[in-house]
C-alpha positions as CSV (number, residue, x, y, z in Angstrom):
1,M,213.0,163.3,155.3
2,I,209.5,163.9,154.9
3,K,210.9,167.5,154.2
4,E,212.3,166.7,151.7
5,F,209.7,164.7,149.4
6,I,207.0,167.4,150.2
7,K,208.7,170.2,148.1
8,N,210.0,168.0,145.7
9,N,206.8,167.0,144.9
10,N,205.6,169.8,145.3
11,I,203.1,168.9,148.2
12,T,200.5,171.8,149.8
13,F,197.9,171.7,152.5
14,N,195.9,173.5,151.1
15,E,191.8,173.8,152.0
16,G,191.1,170.9,149.9
17,E,193.9,168.8,149.4
18,R,194.6,168.4,152.4
19,N,193.1,165.1,152.9
20,S,195.1,163.3,149.9
21,S,198.4,164.7,150.9
22,V,198.4,164.2,154.1
23,V,197.4,160.5,153.0
24,V,200.4,160.6,150.5
25,C,202.9,161.4,153.1
26,I,201.8,159.6,156.2
27,G,202.0,156.0,153.4
28,Y,205.8,157.5,152.1
29,A,206.2,157.8,155.8
30,Q,205.3,154.0,156.4
31,H,207.4,153.3,153.1
32,L,210.2,154.9,155.9
33,G,209.4,152.7,158.2
34,L,208.2,156.3,160.4
35,N,205.6,155.7,163.3
36,E,202.9,158.2,164.1
37,A,204.9,160.0,166.7
38,Q,207.5,160.7,163.7
39,L,205.2,162.4,160.7
40,K,204.0,164.1,163.5
41,K,207.6,165.4,164.6
42,E,208.6,166.1,161.7
43,L,206.0,168.1,160.2
44,A,205.3,170.0,164.0
45,K,205.7,173.3,161.6
46,E,202.6,172.1,159.5
47,I,199.8,171.2,162.5
48,K,201.2,174.5,164.6
49,E,199.6,176.3,161.3
50,D,197.0,173.5,161.3
51,K,195.7,171.5,163.4
52,F,193.6,169.6,160.7
53,I,196.7,167.7,159.9
54,K,197.5,166.1,162.8
55,E,194.3,165.4,163.5
56,E,194.1,163.5,159.9
57,I,197.0,162.2,160.7
58,S,195.6,160.9,164.1
59,R,192.5,159.8,162.2
60,L,194.4,158.4,159.4
61,F,197.5,156.7,160.4
62,D,196.9,152.9,161.4
63,Y,194.2,152.8,157.8
64,C,196.7,153.5,155.9
65,K,199.1,150.6,158.2
66,S,196.1,148.1,157.5
67,N,195.8,148.7,154.5
68,N,199.5,148.4,153.3
69,Y,200.0,151.7,151.6
70,A,203.5,151.3,152.5
71,K,203.7,148.8,149.4
72,Y,202.4,152.1,146.8
73,W,206.2,153.1,147.5
74,K,207.9,150.6,145.6
75,T,205.8,150.1,142.3
76,K,206.9,152.5,139.0
77,S,204.0,154.0,139.1
78,A,205.1,155.9,142.6
79,K,208.5,156.0,140.7
80,S,208.1,157.4,138.3
81,E,205.2,159.9,139.8
82,Y,207.2,160.9,142.7
83,K,210.6,162.1,143.2
84,F,211.7,160.3,146.6
């Protein structure tokens, strides 16, 4: 699910983009109903290559949830900006 989303939207975890990429993935994962552990499992390969990704997921997952980032994925804007 997340891997296909990342591929289809050319999302990268390069330095300077990692934070925003992680936030996008968290919001989309929450939209799909995934929890933090499931997202980390989906991104296991990326996390193995870069621990920052795991740290950012841990740091931001609850923040994104409490601010309802999942809601964005129901908007026309999300549907026009991303492939999902």
